[in-house]
LONUDO-939014 format. One line per field, with one value per residue (C-alpha): residue number from 1; chain; x, y, z. Coordinates in pm, 1 decimal. Layout:
! LONUDO-939014
seq <- (NUM|...) .
mol <- (A|...) .
X <- (X|...) .
Y <- (Y|...) .
Z <- (Z|...) .
END
This chain:
! LONUDO-939014
seq <- (1|2|3|4|5|6|7|8|9|10|11|12|13|14|15|16|17|18|19|20|21|22|23|24|25|26|27|28|29|30|31|32|33|34|35|36|37|38|39|40|41|42|43|44|45|46|47|48|49|50|51|52|53|54|55|56|57|58|59|60|61|62|63|64|65|66|67|68|69|70|71|72|73|74|75|76|77|78|79|80|81|82|83|84|85|86|87|88|89|90|91|92|93|94|95|96|97|98|99|100|101|102|103|104|105|106|107|108|109|110|111|112|113|114|115|116|117|118|119|120|121|122|123|124|125|126|127|128|129|130|131|132|133|134|135|136|137|138|139|140|141|142|143|144|145|146|147|148|149|150|151|152|153|154|155|156|157|158|159|160|161|162|163|164|165|166|167|168|169|170|171|172|173|174|175|176|177|178|179|180|181|182|183|184|185|186|187|188|189|190|191|192|193|194|195|196|197|198|199|200|201|202|203|204|205|206|207|208|209|210|211|212|213|214|215|216|217|218|219|220|221|222|223|224|225|226|227|228|229|230|231|232|233|234|235|236|237|238|239|240|241|242|243|244|245|246|247|248|249|250|251|252|253|254|255|256|257|258|259|260|261|262|263|264|265|266|267|268|269|270|271|272|273|274|275|276|277|278|279|280|281|282|283|284|285|286|287|288|289|290|291|292|293|294|295|296|297|298|299|300|301|302|303|304|305|306|307|308|309|310|311|312|313|314|315|316|317|318|319|320|321|322|323|324|325|326|327|328|329|330|331|332|333|334|335|336|337|338|339|340|341|342|343|344|345|346|347|348|349|350|351|352|353|354|355|356|357|358|359|360|361|362|363|364|365|366|367|368|369|370|371|372|373|374|375|376|377|378|379|380|381|382|383|384|385|386|387|388|389|390|391|392|393|394|395|396|397|398|399|400|401|402|403|404|405|406|407|408|409|410|411|412|413|414|415|416|417|418|419|420|421|422|423|424|425|426|427|428|429) .
mol <- (A|A|A|A|A|A|A|A|A|A|A|A|A|A|A|A|A|A|A|A|A|A|A|A|A|A|A|A|A|A|A|A|A|A|A|A|A|A|A|A|A|A|A|A|A|A|A|A|A|A|A|A|A|A|A|A|A|A|A|A|A|A|A|A|A|A|A|A|A|A|A|A|A|A|A|A|A|A|A|A|A|A|A|A|A|A|A|A|A|A|A|A|A|A|A|A|A|A|A|A|A|A|A|A|A|A|A|A|A|A|A|A|A|A|A|A|A|A|A|A|A|A|A|A|A|A|A|A|A|A|A|A|A|A|A|A|A|A|A|A|A|A|A|A|A|A|A|A|A|A|A|A|A|A|A|A|A|A|A|A|A|A|A|A|A|A|A|A|A|A|A|A|A|A|A|A|A|A|A|A|A|A|A|A|A|A|A|A|A|A|A|A|A|A|A|A|A|A|A|A|A|A|A|A|A|A|A|A|A|A|A|A|A|A|A|A|A|A|A|A|A|A|A|A|A|A|A|A|A|A|A|A|A|A|A|A|A|A|A|A|A|A|A|A|A|A|A|A|A|A|A|A|A|A|A|A|A|A|A|A|A|A|A|A|A|A|A|A|A|A|A|A|A|A|A|A|A|A|A|A|A|A|A|A|A|A|A|A|A|A|A|A|A|A|A|A|A|A|A|A|A|A|A|A|A|A|A|A|A|A|A|A|A|A|A|A|A|A|A|A|A|A|A|A|A|A|A|A|A|A|A|A|A|A|A|A|A|A|A|A|A|A|A|A|A|A|A|A|A|A|A|A|A|A|A|A|A|A|A|A|A|A|A|A|A|A|A|A|A|A|A|A|A|A|A|A|A|A|A|A|A|A|A|A|A|A|A|A|A|A|A|A|A|A|A|A|A|A|A|A|A|A|A|A|A|A|A|A|A|A|A|A|A|A|A|A|A|A|A|A|A|A|A|A|A|A|A|A|A) .
X <- (-16405.3|-16130.9|-16267.3|-16145.4|-16313.8|-16663.6|-16951.8|-17086.7|-17461.3|-17397.4|-17196.4|-17383.3|-17452.3|-17244.6|-16974.8|-16707.0|-16364.9|-16038.1|-15853.1|-15546.8|-15754.1|-15904.6|-15559.1|-15424.9|-15732.9|-15705.2|-15330.5|-15347.5|-15642.0|-15484.7|-15151.3|-15098.5|-14744.8|-14574.4|-14239.2|-14006.8|-13938.7|-13673.1|-13655.6|-13608.8|-13591.9|-13689.3|-13442.8|-13617.1|-13408.2|-13401.7|-13622.7|-13326.4|-13211.1|-13536.1|-13408.4|-13037.5|-12852.1|-12960.9|-13312.0|-13378.8|-13493.4|-13630.8|-13964.7|-14262.8|-14576.1|-14616.4|-14608.7|-14956.1|-14836.8|-14712.1|-15044.0|-15228.9|-15009.9|-15076.1|-15450.2|-15445.2|-15279.0|-15497.2|-15666.7|-15626.4|-15949.5|-15794.2|-15479.4|-15426.6|-15138.4|-14977.4|-14712.0|-14520.6|-14355.7|-14067.3|-13990.0|-13786.6|-13851.7|-13751.0|-13916.7|-13634.5|-13341.9|-13037.2|-12784.9|-12449.0|-12173.1|-12427.5|-12671.6|-12985.7|-12981.5|-13135.2|-12965.1|-13037.1|-13232.1|-13199.0|-13575.6|-13642.8|-13363.5|-13492.6|-13857.3|-13743.2|-13620.1|-13932.7|-14189.8|-14482.3|-14377.5|-14238.0|-14349.6|-14042.0|-14242.5|-14456.4|-14151.3|-14022.9|-14335.7|-14340.5|-14251.6|-13979.9|-14224.6|-14435.6|-14170.2|-13980.5|-14289.7|-14435.9|-14483.0|-14255.6|-14330.3|-14363.5|-14100.0|-14229.9|-14113.3|-14104.1|-14090.6|-13781.2|-13488.1|-13592.3|-13566.3|-13831.6|-13781.2|-13846.1|-14195.2|-14262.0|-14552.0|-14718.6|-14860.2|-15231.5|-15436.1|-15723.4|-15960.1|-15724.8|-15608.4|-15251.2|-15097.6|-14813.4|-14629.2|-14326.6|-14137.9|-14055.3|-13775.6|-13657.0|-13284.3|-13260.4|-13454.4|-13592.4|-13642.6|-14006.0|-13882.3|-13726.0|-14048.0|-14213.1|-14502.1|-14305.2|-14220.8|-14585.6|-14680.2|-14408.4|-14577.9|-14915.7|-14782.0|-14604.7|-14938.5|-15102.8|-14827.9|-14885.1|-15249.4|-15374.3|-15122.6|-15196.4|-15504.5|-15373.7|-15080.4|-14883.3|-14663.7|-14386.4|-14325.1|-14159.1|-14404.9|-14321.3|-14494.4|-14711.6|-15035.2|-14938.2|-14851.8|-15169.5|-15385.2|-15209.6|-15245.6|-15608.6|-15674.4|-15410.5|-15553.1|-15910.2|-16161.3|-15978.5|-16117.4|-15836.2|-15698.7|-15389.3|-15253.4|-14977.9|-14777.9|-14442.7|-14299.0|-14139.8|-13871.4|-13680.2|-13820.0|-13508.1|-13517.7|-13631.8|-13922.0|-14070.4|-14395.8|-14298.0|-14376.8|-14740.1|-14787.3|-14655.4|-14829.7|-15167.2|-15118.3|-15048.4|-15350.1|-15573.9|-15425.1|-15426.6|-15714.4|-15987.5|-16150.6|-16347.7|-16174.9|-16100.9|-15937.5|-15600.3|-15567.2|-15320.2|-15263.3|-15103.9|-15135.2|-15402.9|-15633.0|-15701.2|-15780.6|-15893.6|-15575.0|-15705.7|-15830.6|-15522.4|-15280.8|-14956.7|-14995.1|-14671.1|-14305.8|-14170.7|-14469.2|-14538.2|-14906.9|-14840.9|-15143.0|-15513.5|-15804.1|-15975.5|-16303.9|-16318.2|-16368.4|-16137.0|-16241.5|-16113.3|-15955.4|-15729.6|-15857.8|-15891.2|-16030.4|-16028.9|-16326.9|-16413.3|-16681.0|-16837.6|-17074.6|-16772.0|-16608.8|-16632.3|-16678.6|-16731.2|-16607.8|-16960.8|-17052.0|-16738.2|-16662.0|-16450.9|-16090.7|-15818.1|-15701.5|-15385.1|-15377.0|-15024.6|-15056.3|-15002.3|-14917.3|-14678.0|-14762.3|-14970.4|-14907.5|-15039.3|-15116.1|-15189.2|-15348.5|-15270.1|-15372.5|-15196.8|-15053.2|-14928.9|-15094.2|-14747.6|-14691.4|-15032.8|-14985.2|-14668.1|-14888.7|-15114.6|-14865.0|-14748.6|-14661.3|-14904.4|-15207.2|-15370.0|-15361.7|-15495.7|-15613.6|-15595.9|-15851.4|-15990.3|-16264.6|-16531.2|-16348.0|-16328.9|-16113.5|-16110.7|-16405.6|-16274.0|-15932.3|-16031.4|-15680.6|-15649.8|-15986.0|-15882.6|-15577.3|-15796.9|-16024.4|-15748.5|-15584.7|-15902.3|-16023.6|-15689.4|-15455.5|-15725.2|-15581.7|-15797.9|-15850.4|-15955.6|-16075.4|-15993.2|-16010.5|-15700.1|-15887.2|-15828.6|-16195.4|-16487.9|-16548.1|-16584.1|-16932.5|-17064.9|-17218.8|-17069.9|-17010.9|-16636.4|-16674.6|-16910.5|-16688.5|-16435.3|-16694.6|-16778.5|-16429.4|-16406.4|-16287.6|-16412.9|-16480.0|-16196.8|-16411.4|-16696.1|-16541.2|-16386.6|-16115.9|-16335.2|-16468.6|-16122.3|-16001.9|-16305.7|-16222.3) .
Y <- (-213.6|-394.7|-693.5|-572.1|-244.7|-367.3|-342.4|-663.0|-694.0|-877.7|-591.9|-337.2|-19.7|282.1|83.8|339.2|300.9|402.9|702.4|496.0|262.2|563.7|707.4|377.2|319.6|666.1|635.8|306.9|389.3|702.3|541.8|356.5|295.8|54.3|-120.7|-379.1|-740.3|-1005.9|-1370.2|-1707.2|-2040.2|-2386.5|-2657.9|-2908.4|-3081.2|-3458.6|-3600.0|-3714.6|-3356.3|-3231.3|-3226.5|-3170.0|-2842.6|-2799.4|-2696.5|-2450.8|-2520.6|-2300.2|-2468.5|-2333.8|-2546.3|-2863.7|-3203.9|-3343.8|-3697.4|-3575.7|-3422.9|-3739.0|-3944.6|-3708.1|-3723.0|-4110.6|-4142.1|-4302.3|-4047.6|-3765.6|-3575.6|-3321.3|-3152.2|-2781.1|-2606.2|-2273.2|-2055.0|-1854.9|-1543.8|-1442.7|-1074.3|-1022.5|-885.2|-992.6|-1331.4|-1479.1|-1293.3|-1465.9|-1336.4|-1273.5|-1105.2|-1008.3|-844.5|-977.0|-951.4|-1123.6|-1449.7|-1616.8|-1942.5|-1947.8|-1951.1|-2249.1|-2454.0|-2376.7|-2468.5|-2798.2|-2912.5|-2799.2|-3086.0|-2845.5|-2701.7|-3014.8|-3366.5|-3580.4|-3905.1|-3808.7|-3770.6|-4110.6|-4262.9|-4061.1|-4299.6|-4192.4|-4204.9|-3938.8|-3691.1|-3833.9|-3926.4|-3580.3|-3411.1|-3145.0|-2798.4|-2476.6|-2222.4|-1945.6|-1591.5|-1391.6|-1011.6|-1002.5|-1243.8|-1525.2|-1898.1|-2149.6|-2412.2|-2782.4|-2880.3|-2885.9|-3078.6|-2988.8|-3264.7|-3346.1|-3084.5|-3175.6|-3217.5|-3455.6|-3191.7|-3179.3|-2853.3|-2875.9|-2552.8|-2399.8|-2083.6|-1837.6|-1624.7|-1301.2|-1306.9|-963.5|-977.3|-635.8|-453.5|-332.2|25.0|-31.0|-159.9|65.2|54.1|-134.8|-403.1|-448.4|-463.7|-723.6|-934.6|-898.3|-1006.3|-1308.9|-1405.3|-1362.4|-1572.5|-1869.7|-1811.7|-2128.8|-2356.3|-2293.4|-2276.9|-1983.1|-1752.6|-1630.6|-1316.7|-1269.9|-901.4|-678.3|-535.2|-161.7|-102.8|-416.4|-216.3|-11.3|-324.5|-508.8|-212.8|-158.4|-525.3|-529.6|-279.1|-387.2|-741.1|-740.3|-1022.1|-1254.1|-1602.7|-1728.7|-1620.4|-1394.8|-1388.1|-1145.3|-1184.4|-1115.9|-1099.0|-864.6|-1127.6|-1366.5|-1712.5|-1883.2|-1702.6|-1918.8|-1679.6|-1536.6|-1452.7|-1571.7|-1942.7|-1887.2|-1608.3|-1826.6|-2142.6|-1968.1|-1805.9|-2146.3|-2299.5|-2018.3|-2003.7|-2380.0|-2481.6|-2465.8|-2154.9|-1927.2|-1599.6|-1439.4|-1130.9|-983.0|-1029.4|-994.5|-1274.4|-1182.1|-1304.5|-1564.9|-1316.7|-1259.1|-901.5|-746.8|-606.2|-250.5|-219.6|-317.2|-71.1|-115.6|26.2|-63.1|-48.4|-317.6|-511.0|-862.2|-770.9|-488.6|-478.8|-413.9|-295.3|-16.7|-18.5|-371.6|-717.3|-1014.3|-1228.0|-1529.5|-1628.4|-1918.7|-2068.0|-2438.7|-2450.8|-2204.1|-1978.7|-1812.3|-1542.2|-1587.4|-1290.7|-1054.8|-1175.6|-981.2|-1128.1|-1492.4|-1720.1|-1834.5|-1475.2|-1403.5|-1571.4|-1286.0|-1337.0|-1204.0|-858.2|-686.6|-304.9|-195.5|164.2|374.3|735.4|822.9|1196.3|1175.6|1353.1|1316.3|1646.7|1633.9|1957.0|2119.0|2441.2|2746.9|2558.7|2820.1|2873.9|2853.7|2511.1|2394.6|2553.2|2347.0|2039.0|2174.0|2246.0|2037.0|1757.9|1668.2|1471.4|1387.4|1499.9|1305.3|1557.8|1436.9|1656.2|1705.1|1496.2|1405.8|1573.2|1932.0|2226.2|2594.1|2759.2|3109.1|3053.0|3186.8|3176.0|2805.6|2727.9|2921.4|2699.5|2390.2|2544.2|2648.3|2308.5|2137.3|2383.9|2505.0|2214.0|1937.8|1781.4|1511.5|1564.1|1292.5|1400.5|1147.2|1192.6|1201.4|1000.1|636.5|553.8|703.2|833.2|1156.7|1306.1|1645.8|1716.5|2058.9|2360.0|2305.0|1959.8|2054.0|2324.9|2084.6|1915.0|2256.9|2293.5|1948.0|1717.6|1360.0|1170.7|907.6|683.3|650.0|632.0|306.7|247.3|222.0|571.8|702.9|573.0|710.0|1052.4) .
Z <- (6424.0|6617.9|6798.4|7142.5|7091.5|7019.9|7253.9|7421.2|7467.1|7791.3|7939.2|8139.3|7954.1|8054.1|8234.8|8323.0|8174.6|8343.4|8224.4|8141.8|7929.3|7750.3|7694.2|7559.1|7348.1|7197.2|7159.0|6973.0|6763.5|6604.9|6528.5|6201.5|6071.7|5825.9|5852.3|5706.0|5787.6|5842.3|5739.6|5902.9|5717.7|5840.9|5944.8|6169.6|6440.4|6460.8|6734.6|6946.0|6981.0|7129.8|7481.6|7426.0|7419.9|7053.6|7146.7|6866.8|6510.1|6237.6|6186.7|6368.0|6284.9|6489.4|6318.2|6266.6|6345.5|6688.6|6761.6|6653.9|6885.0|7175.1|7113.9|7113.7|7456.9|7728.3|7946.9|7689.4|7617.2|7378.5|7256.7|7242.0|7050.7|7143.6|6993.5|7257.0|7120.0|7344.3|7288.2|7603.4|7941.5|8295.1|8276.3|8064.7|8207.1|8360.3|8607.9|8453.3|8660.6|8931.5|8685.8|8524.1|8152.6|7847.0|7747.5|7416.6|7446.3|7825.5|7883.1|7648.8|7804.6|8146.9|8062.7|7904.4|8241.4|8432.8|8472.6|8477.5|8140.7|7971.9|8041.6|7980.0|8034.7|7739.1|7517.9|7627.8|7476.9|7150.9|6865.9|6624.0|6338.3|6503.7|6406.8|6118.0|5914.0|5920.7|5582.9|5450.8|5585.8|5390.7|5484.8|5712.4|5762.8|6082.6|6094.5|6313.2|6297.2|6527.3|6602.0|6708.0|6975.4|6944.7|7074.5|7445.1|7601.9|7928.0|8149.2|8116.2|8296.8|8537.9|8234.9|8052.0|7797.2|7685.2|7558.6|7317.1|7235.2|7074.5|7162.3|6890.1|7036.2|6881.2|6825.4|6988.5|7316.1|7409.3|7738.2|7726.1|7746.5|7404.0|7245.2|6987.2|6741.1|6481.6|6735.9|6824.0|6457.4|6411.2|6676.9|6508.2|6172.6|6326.2|6476.4|6136.7|5974.2|6204.1|6282.3|6117.9|6286.5|6651.7|6876.0|7073.1|7128.5|7425.9|7406.3|7664.8|7707.1|7964.8|8214.3|8202.3|7866.4|7868.1|7898.6|7591.7|7398.8|7488.7|7401.2|7071.6|6970.7|7068.1|6791.8|6541.8|6533.9|6407.7|6385.8|6631.3|6673.7|6900.6|7237.6|7244.7|7597.6|7699.9|8014.9|8175.1|8524.3|8771.3|8858.5|8633.0|8615.0|8745.7|9080.5|9370.5|9442.7|9130.9|8962.4|8615.7|8655.5|8751.0|8490.4|8207.5|8325.3|8351.6|8009.5|7851.8|8015.5|7887.0|7532.2|7478.3|7701.7|7438.5|7593.3|7365.4|7450.8|7111.0|7251.7|7329.1|7704.5|7987.0|8243.0|8570.4|8926.9|8845.2|8668.3|8298.3|8195.4|7869.4|7712.9|7664.1|8022.7|8226.1|8394.3|8577.2|8927.9|9101.2|9004.1|9247.1|9378.6|9238.9|9225.9|8980.8|8750.0|8771.6|8568.6|8774.0|8585.9|8448.2|8603.2|8507.6|8212.4|8392.5|8724.2|8819.6|9144.1|9216.9|8859.8|8575.4|8606.0|8275.7|8290.7|7948.4|7975.8|7999.4|7677.5|7351.4|7006.6|7089.0|6807.9|6719.2|6633.8|6433.9|6098.8|5950.4|5853.8|6080.0|5973.7|6077.0|6072.7|5989.3|5873.6|6190.0|6242.4|6522.5|6529.4|6847.4|7177.0|7530.3|7698.5|8071.0|8189.6|8524.8|8693.7|8546.9|8247.4|7995.8|7659.2|7488.8|7637.3|7511.5|7170.5|7113.7|7104.7|6835.8|6555.5|6255.0|6218.4|6501.5|6392.0|6718.9|7083.1|7383.0|7640.3|8000.1|8164.8|8514.1|8662.5|8408.6|8128.7|8238.6|8135.5|8256.0|8087.7|8166.9|8006.2|7667.0|7519.6|7600.7|7445.1|7131.8|7096.1|7101.9|6847.1|6610.3|6640.2|6529.9|6265.3|6123.1|6161.3|6154.5|6466.3|6625.8|7000.2|7248.1|7588.4|7869.9|8243.3|8462.9|8726.7|8773.3|8775.8|8599.3|8252.9|8057.0|8075.8|7974.6|8312.6|8370.5|8145.5|8186.1|8026.9|7750.9|7622.2|7473.2|7259.0|7111.2|6983.9|6822.1|7101.6|7106.8|7421.9|7435.0|7658.4|7408.9|7059.5|6935.6|6682.4|6372.4|6433.0|6492.2|6158.6|5979.0|6118.4) .
END
């Protein structure tokens, strides 16, 4: 079972899940697809180039001697390490000829000059030997052509912890509308590749399909023992007024702050949500995300408030090795019912090569009980074509329940409640 899909004994029984979460959960749990890979090779920059225009290298792991020096500084209580994977999105866009568009390495160069993201006084004190005496590093591969930045160091936080991080930037930065299953699996395999080298991970992703990506990764990455924080922004980070700075800052503080949150999460507007619960609710507002049926796992107020009883799979309960599910099937459709929908339209969803259909139904999972031709299509799809059906509500809040005859009828023709079945059960079926 994927670690974001497991039940938590501290969660209240029967907590309703939003229809969009159910849709995403069902969507990602049916899909399993394989894909190819690219290659990057290491070539570490000299220490004097760390804050020049040559900010990118091809080595990802951080030098142990650098971390040892950071930990020995007066006032330092701990050091956290984070890999930031920049896949694209508005957060790193730059205005060119009056239009915002992705610009290679712009985000890293910008962050290097921002005191809250890179403590230049720290680098002034770093001895040369903290870099040059580090041991040789084994070459690492990334799934897409990419380059890794030189290390950046955040100032000490209020608890005396310093976070040192690198950015791994895909050479082709993507608009989130262009992201697909293979892109998300690429991200997961990159996390697996560098899993032992960092305490946490931040993924920068466009916001339009961020809920799909977070939900997919929550089931692709199994047995997590480290935080995976996804974020993005509605406005580019170099605009005077933007949401990107706070979203990235909070994500880094969570991922490298030593918190035991071994889940795929989304951090936006000072709140941390479970990845497969969040939905995008507004196209242009800066407060664009929420989780209709789920409370935040953490909130950024005067201090970071982590609600431990809401967190799944705490590290102390999970000793299994990270597993990445890569075999996904794209032959899944989403069918939203509406009054007077034609049988022919529905039937087109239940023919080969379709393997699964997510039914968005009325209320608590209801369909017309007197529409016999429609029910027959569902039955034939399940019995003849072996198509898996998941029943999810169209409503924002609430869950599927067989309270009425119109809801119970779908279970009689093979439909599974998308709100109740987790990924392991989906795969077994």
